[in-house]
PLY file of the C-alpha trace (Angstrom):
ply
format ascii 1.0
element vertex 430
property float x
property float y
property float z
element edge 429
property int vertex1
property int vertex2
end_header
100.68 128.31 110.87
99.28 126.10 108.09
98.68 127.67 104.69
95.07 128.67 104.03
93.74 129.45 100.58
90.23 130.07 99.28
88.61 129.93 95.87
87.48 133.51 96.57
91.04 134.79 96.31
91.95 136.23 92.91
95.35 134.57 93.01
93.96 131.16 94.08
95.66 129.35 91.17
99.02 130.91 91.92
98.75 130.06 95.62
97.76 126.48 94.76
100.75 126.16 92.41
103.02 127.23 95.24
101.66 124.37 97.35
102.35 121.90 94.54
105.85 123.18 93.88
107.00 123.27 97.50
109.88 120.86 98.08
109.92 119.22 101.50
113.00 117.06 100.95
116.29 117.83 99.21
118.33 114.72 98.40
121.24 116.85 97.19
121.91 117.99 100.75
123.14 114.49 101.69
124.22 113.11 98.31
127.94 113.66 98.83
127.95 112.10 102.30
125.96 109.13 101.04
128.33 108.67 98.11
131.25 108.45 100.56
129.40 105.94 102.74
128.67 103.70 99.76
132.29 103.88 98.57
133.48 102.98 102.06
131.21 99.91 102.19
132.38 98.78 98.75
136.02 99.10 99.83
135.92 97.95 103.46
132.83 95.74 103.69
131.98 94.56 107.21
134.59 96.87 108.76
132.67 99.86 107.44
129.39 98.51 108.83
131.00 98.29 112.27
132.38 101.81 111.90
129.08 103.35 110.79
127.09 101.57 113.50
129.22 103.36 116.07
129.12 106.67 114.20
125.42 106.84 113.32
123.59 104.38 115.56
125.84 104.84 118.61
126.39 101.22 119.53
129.22 98.73 119.27
128.65 96.27 116.43
131.00 93.38 115.84
131.45 91.43 112.63
130.19 88.35 114.46
126.80 89.81 115.35
125.86 91.76 112.21
123.16 89.15 111.71
120.51 88.46 114.34
120.68 84.91 115.68
117.67 82.60 115.73
117.64 82.76 119.52
117.53 86.57 119.45
114.57 86.44 117.07
112.78 83.83 119.19
113.40 85.82 122.38
111.94 88.92 120.74
108.78 87.01 119.89
108.44 85.97 123.56
108.59 89.62 124.63
105.53 90.54 122.58
101.99 90.51 123.88
99.87 87.62 122.65
97.12 89.94 121.41
99.65 91.98 119.40
101.00 88.82 117.76
97.41 87.87 116.98
96.82 91.26 115.36
99.98 90.89 113.26
98.88 87.44 112.11
95.44 88.70 111.09
97.01 91.63 109.21
99.42 89.24 107.46
96.54 87.00 106.40
94.56 89.90 104.95
97.58 91.41 103.17
98.49 88.04 101.66
94.93 87.44 100.47
94.81 90.82 98.72
98.21 90.43 97.06
97.51 86.89 95.82
94.86 88.47 93.58
97.53 90.54 91.84
99.50 87.59 90.47
99.50 87.69 86.64
99.07 84.69 84.37
101.43 83.50 81.66
99.95 83.77 78.18
100.73 82.16 74.84
98.80 82.45 71.58
99.12 82.09 67.80
98.37 85.20 65.73
96.75 85.39 62.28
100.11 84.86 60.52
100.87 81.73 62.50
103.49 83.33 64.77
103.37 82.18 68.36
103.64 85.00 70.93
103.39 85.18 74.66
104.62 86.33 78.04
105.99 84.45 81.01
106.52 85.79 84.52
109.40 84.88 86.83
110.14 85.92 90.39
113.23 87.93 91.27
115.83 85.72 92.96
116.67 87.89 95.98
115.31 90.97 97.71
116.62 93.18 100.49
113.95 94.76 102.70
114.82 97.91 104.62
112.72 98.42 107.75
112.88 101.91 109.30
114.04 102.32 112.88
114.96 105.26 115.06
112.24 107.56 116.38
109.63 105.03 115.29
109.87 101.46 114.03
107.16 99.68 112.17
106.35 95.95 112.23
103.60 96.77 109.72
106.34 97.79 107.28
107.78 94.28 107.54
104.43 92.79 106.52
103.85 95.19 103.66
107.27 94.74 102.08
107.82 91.04 102.66
104.40 89.58 101.83
104.17 90.65 98.17
107.72 89.35 97.65
106.77 85.99 99.14
103.56 85.83 97.09
105.66 86.50 93.99
107.87 83.55 94.89
111.11 85.33 95.83
113.40 82.65 97.26
115.73 84.81 99.35
114.43 87.74 101.40
116.88 89.54 103.68
116.08 92.37 106.09
118.09 95.30 107.40
116.89 96.93 110.63
118.62 99.93 112.26
119.22 99.49 115.99
119.97 102.90 117.55
121.85 102.45 120.83
121.66 98.75 120.07
117.92 98.62 120.75
115.22 97.15 118.51
111.47 96.95 118.71
110.85 93.22 119.31
107.69 93.43 117.21
109.81 94.04 114.10
111.59 90.73 114.61
108.30 89.08 115.58
106.71 90.20 112.31
109.66 88.78 110.40
109.37 85.51 112.36
105.67 85.22 111.49
106.61 85.45 107.81
109.49 83.01 108.09
112.28 85.56 107.56
115.49 84.58 109.35
118.14 86.58 107.48
117.99 89.85 109.43
120.86 92.31 109.88
121.20 94.98 112.58
122.34 97.72 110.21
120.66 100.85 108.93
121.09 103.97 106.86
122.93 104.33 103.57
125.42 101.67 104.67
122.65 99.03 104.77
121.58 99.94 101.24
125.19 99.74 100.07
125.66 96.34 101.73
122.56 94.98 99.99
123.65 96.40 96.64
127.32 95.40 96.63
127.61 92.77 99.33
130.14 92.26 102.14
131.70 89.16 103.63
128.68 88.76 105.93
125.96 89.90 103.52
125.40 88.58 100.01
124.17 91.19 97.51
120.52 91.19 96.42
118.78 91.91 93.13
116.31 94.50 94.42
115.96 96.72 97.48
112.58 97.80 98.86
111.34 99.62 101.93
111.07 103.22 103.10
113.66 105.14 105.08
114.99 108.59 105.83
116.61 110.97 103.36
119.94 109.08 103.61
118.27 105.80 102.72
116.39 107.34 99.80
119.53 109.04 98.50
121.42 105.76 98.74
118.71 103.87 96.88
118.88 106.42 94.10
122.65 106.06 93.86
122.71 102.25 93.74
119.84 101.99 91.23
121.13 100.22 88.15
123.37 97.95 90.17
120.16 96.74 91.81
116.51 97.52 91.33
114.60 99.65 93.82
110.92 100.07 94.59
110.66 103.85 94.75
112.17 106.96 96.30
109.85 107.38 99.25
109.52 110.88 100.66
107.72 112.08 103.80
104.20 110.80 104.32
101.23 112.83 103.11
97.45 112.82 103.27
94.75 114.77 101.46
91.27 114.75 102.95
88.27 116.02 101.01
85.45 116.55 103.49
82.08 118.24 103.39
80.36 119.78 106.41
78.56 116.51 107.22
81.56 115.23 109.15
82.84 115.10 112.69
85.59 117.73 112.95
87.49 115.66 115.52
87.57 112.68 113.15
88.97 114.72 110.28
91.44 116.51 112.56
92.87 113.28 113.96
93.14 111.79 110.46
95.20 114.81 109.39
97.37 114.41 112.48
97.79 110.68 111.79
100.19 111.59 109.01
101.65 114.67 110.69
102.87 112.55 113.60
105.12 110.51 111.27
107.65 113.24 110.60
108.04 117.01 110.75
108.34 116.94 106.95
105.03 115.10 106.48
102.14 116.98 104.91
98.42 117.04 105.73
95.96 118.83 103.46
92.26 119.50 103.97
89.88 120.48 101.17
86.33 121.45 102.12
83.45 123.47 100.76
82.46 124.82 104.18
84.30 127.74 105.78
82.70 126.96 109.14
83.78 123.33 109.00
87.31 124.36 108.01
87.58 126.45 111.17
86.13 123.62 113.26
88.79 121.23 111.98
91.64 123.67 112.62
90.35 124.15 116.16
90.03 120.39 116.62
93.63 119.92 115.48
94.86 122.26 118.21
92.82 120.36 120.79
93.84 116.88 119.62
97.51 117.73 119.38
97.65 117.81 123.17
96.66 114.13 123.29
99.59 112.94 121.19
102.90 111.68 122.62
104.46 112.83 119.32
102.72 116.21 119.47
105.92 118.19 118.85
106.51 116.36 115.57
102.86 116.59 114.53
102.69 120.29 115.44
105.82 121.04 113.41
104.42 119.17 110.42
101.02 120.87 110.57
102.51 124.29 111.27
105.02 124.23 108.40
103.48 121.92 105.80
99.77 121.84 106.66
97.29 123.24 104.14
93.58 124.09 104.35
91.78 124.81 101.08
88.27 126.22 100.79
86.51 125.39 97.51
83.22 126.60 96.10
81.82 123.08 95.90
83.12 119.54 96.28
83.33 119.01 92.52
85.91 121.80 92.37
88.24 119.60 94.42
88.68 116.97 91.69
91.27 118.82 89.57
93.06 119.81 92.78
93.26 116.15 93.84
94.73 115.07 90.52
97.23 117.93 90.58
98.34 117.16 94.16
98.54 113.41 93.37
98.56 112.49 97.08
99.98 109.38 98.69
96.77 108.94 100.73
93.37 110.35 99.78
90.34 110.26 102.06
87.00 111.09 100.44
84.74 111.94 103.39
81.82 113.03 101.24
78.47 111.70 100.14
78.84 109.12 97.35
82.65 108.91 97.50
82.65 106.08 94.95
81.41 108.48 92.26
84.32 110.86 92.78
86.84 108.04 93.18
86.12 106.88 89.64
87.32 110.27 88.40
90.49 110.37 90.51
93.49 109.57 88.32
96.34 110.32 90.69
96.40 108.89 94.21
98.39 106.15 95.89
95.40 104.83 97.86
91.83 106.08 98.16
89.78 105.68 101.35
86.04 105.91 100.83
83.59 107.38 103.31
83.53 108.59 106.89
84.31 105.20 108.44
87.45 104.43 106.45
90.32 106.35 108.01
93.71 106.01 106.34
94.97 104.05 109.36
92.86 101.10 108.18
95.10 100.91 105.13
98.28 101.23 107.17
97.59 98.07 109.10
94.73 95.79 108.28
92.78 96.45 105.06
94.98 94.39 102.73
96.33 96.75 100.02
99.93 97.80 100.45
100.80 100.87 102.51
104.09 101.45 100.66
102.80 104.16 98.33
104.16 106.81 95.96
104.83 110.18 97.60
105.78 113.67 96.40
103.24 113.59 93.54
104.77 110.44 92.05
101.36 108.73 91.94
101.09 110.58 88.60
103.37 107.90 87.13
103.75 105.08 89.66
101.76 102.81 91.94
102.04 101.33 95.39
104.22 98.31 96.10
102.67 95.13 94.72
103.44 91.61 93.52
104.49 92.84 90.07
107.39 94.70 91.69
108.94 91.31 92.49
108.44 89.73 89.09
110.13 90.04 85.72
108.39 89.44 82.41
109.92 87.73 79.40
108.41 87.86 75.92
108.06 84.65 73.93
108.25 84.54 70.12
108.22 81.50 67.82
108.12 81.56 64.02
108.07 78.58 61.70
109.29 78.74 58.11
105.85 79.61 56.77
105.17 82.48 59.17
108.71 83.88 58.83
108.26 83.97 55.05
105.15 86.09 55.55
106.83 88.85 57.57
110.46 88.35 56.53
110.51 90.69 53.50
109.09 93.53 55.61
111.73 92.93 58.29
114.45 93.07 55.63
113.00 96.33 54.32
113.07 97.96 57.76
116.56 96.64 58.59
117.92 98.00 55.30
116.33 101.41 56.06
118.22 101.50 59.35
121.48 100.38 57.76
121.66 97.19 59.82
122.73 94.72 57.15
123.38 91.76 59.44
119.84 92.11 60.76
118.51 91.92 57.22
120.75 88.97 56.31
119.72 87.01 59.43
116.18 86.90 58.04
117.10 86.70 54.32
119.24 83.59 54.82
116.22 81.82 56.27
113.62 82.83 53.65
115.67 82.75 50.46
115.13 79.06 49.79
0 1
1 2
2 3
3 4
4 5
5 6
6 7
7 8
8 9
9 10
10 11
11 12
12 13
13 14
14 15
15 16
16 17
17 18
18 19
19 20
20 21
21 22
22 23
23 24
24 25
25 26
26 27
27 28
28 29
29 30
30 31
31 32
32 33
33 34
34 35
35 36
36 37
37 38
38 39
39 40
40 41
41 42
42 43
43 44
44 45
45 46
46 47
47 48
48 49
49 50
50 51
51 52
52 53
53 54
54 55
55 56
56 57
57 58
58 59
59 60
60 61
61 62
62 63
63 64
64 65
65 66
66 67
67 68
68 69
69 70
70 71
71 72
72 73
73 74
74 75
75 76
76 77
77 78
78 79
79 80
80 81
81 82
82 83
83 84
84 85
85 86
86 87
87 88
88 89
89 90
90 91
91 92
92 93
93 94
94 95
95 96
96 97
97 98
98 99
99 100
100 101
101 102
102 103
103 104
104 105
105 106
106 107
107 108
108 109
109 110
110 111
111 112
112 113
113 114
114 115
115 116
116 117
117 118
118 119
119 120
120 121
121 122
122 123
123 124
124 125
125 126
126 127
127 128
128 129
129 130
130 131
131 132
132 133
133 134
134 135
135 136
136 137
137 138
138 139
139 140
140 141
141 142
142 143
143 144
144 145
145 146
146 147
147 148
148 149
149 150
150 151
151 152
152 153
153 154
154 155
155 156
156 157
157 158
158 159
159 160
160 161
161 162
162 163
163 164
164 165
165 166
166 167
167 168
168 169
169 170
170 171
171 172
172 173
173 174
174 175
175 176
176 177
177 178
178 179
179 180
180 181
181 182
182 183
183 184
184 185
185 186
186 187
187 188
188 189
189 190
190 191
191 192
192 193
193 194
194 195
195 196
196 197
197 198
198 199
199 200
200 201
201 202
202 203
203 204
204 205
205 206
206 207
207 208
208 209
209 210
210 211
211 212
212 213
213 214
214 215
215 216
216 217
217 218
218 219
219 220
220 221
221 222
222 223
223 224
224 225
225 226
226 227
227 228
228 229
229 230
230 231
231 232
232 233
233 234
234 235
235 236
236 237
237 238
238 239
239 240
240 241
241 242
242 243
243 244
244 245
245 246
246 247
247 248
248 249
249 250
250 251
251 252
252 253
253 254
254 255
255 256
256 257
257 258
258 259
259 260
260 261
261 262
262 263
263 264
264 265
265 266
266 267
267 268
268 269
269 270
270 271
271 272
272 273
273 274
274 275
275 276
276 277
277 278
278 279
279 280
280 281
281 282
282 283
283 284
284 285
285 286
286 287
287 288
288 289
289 290
290 291
291 292
292 293
293 294
294 295
295 296
296 297
297 298
298 299
299 300
300 301
301 302
302 303
303 304
304 305
305 306
306 307
307 308
308 309
309 310
310 311
311 312
312 313
313 314
314 315
315 316
316 317
317 318
318 319
319 320
320 321
321 322
322 323
323 324
324 325
325 326
326 327
327 328
328 329
329 330
330 331
331 332
332 333
333 334
334 335
335 336
336 337
337 338
338 339
339 340
340 341
341 342
342 343
343 344
344 345
345 346
346 347
347 348
348 349
349 350
350 351
351 352
352 353
353 354
354 355
355 356
356 357
357 358
358 359
359 360
360 361
361 362
362 363
363 364
364 365
365 366
366 367
367 368
368 369
369 370
370 371
371 372
372 373
373 374
374 375
375 376
376 377
377 378
378 379
379 380
380 381
381 382
382 383
383 384
384 385
385 386
386 387
387 388
388 389
389 390
390 391
391 392
392 393
393 394
394 395
395 396
396 397
397 398
398 399
399 400
400 401
401 402
402 403
403 404
404 405
405 406
406 407
407 408
408 409
409 410
410 411
411 412
412 413
413 414
414 415
415 416
416 417
417 418
418 419
419 420
420 421
421 422
422 423
423 424
424 425
425 426
426 427
427 428
428 429
């Protein structure tokens, strides 16, 4: 049964803290196994990829077909329905348009002392995109991870796609084809992350790895960080819906289930100021579960990780939102824009009764790769800046260096760094 708490309970704060502190994923449980997988890939390269494909994905991989051929990609596109391809193209257009607006500008200026200062942005050279497979595979994930990299100007984008039993969703390859991605490997799990980080004979290493995956993938990304960059450590999906009584209970219920159906570890939370509406939603969840092909997953998620919170009034939900720092936040209330301005911690905010989170997953434009497990307190969703590096620019002439040089010498001497002091003194002593 989902957890229910009410502002009327004397220990409301303690119960709420328990919700915040609950850990749904433990990386340590797989860390040792992942460490061994990575070491094996470093030592044995392609041979280890063949071995792990048989062990984990249960199909026979050969060193000759680690990479999908152009004909395989083209054949996958032909298998897809025309209207689905059209939907992918529209989504790609909207996502690209949104992300183009994130691109920063170089700047260069002269300050009051005559020193020239600035910033210049450069794209990362190569990126590895991990696309989840297994119980569900997501062409939308291809769009969301690849498009901001392409907008940033990344020259080489490679993809890794798990193929359990040797099967792949043709839409994943079709999405890659739409975006012009041809370097696609049929590998998954920690071994794919290791191959991207350290390289094999068939796969050149990359500079950064992005894309969500299971606990093995996340643990591997954490272990290779430093050798390569990573986007984030993505945990199970989560949604928080703040809804008043002026809502359709079925709508709110299905929105909660839209995240629960991802994974048994996903979390769906409802906050409302109406006890009657809370009960209506819980009843609607039971009813709507029966309509879902993934009802067993959704039921497990709602039963173990679901939460329903009754507050005195909607304003009382604001500090709860910021404490929960959800990946997805739906504000199904009157004047949601007013509350949204006060929300500090949320990966993405969906405003009003006609903006379900699913709009953001597919077609709105902002990225659906978002911080989970309360990490929106200190990080943001995937964006163009994640594929850029920034260099500072500094230029002094003799006159401007003479103005600040003595102060630099003073600070260098205080820190005992004599060569630092001399490097300035030699230039200003004349």
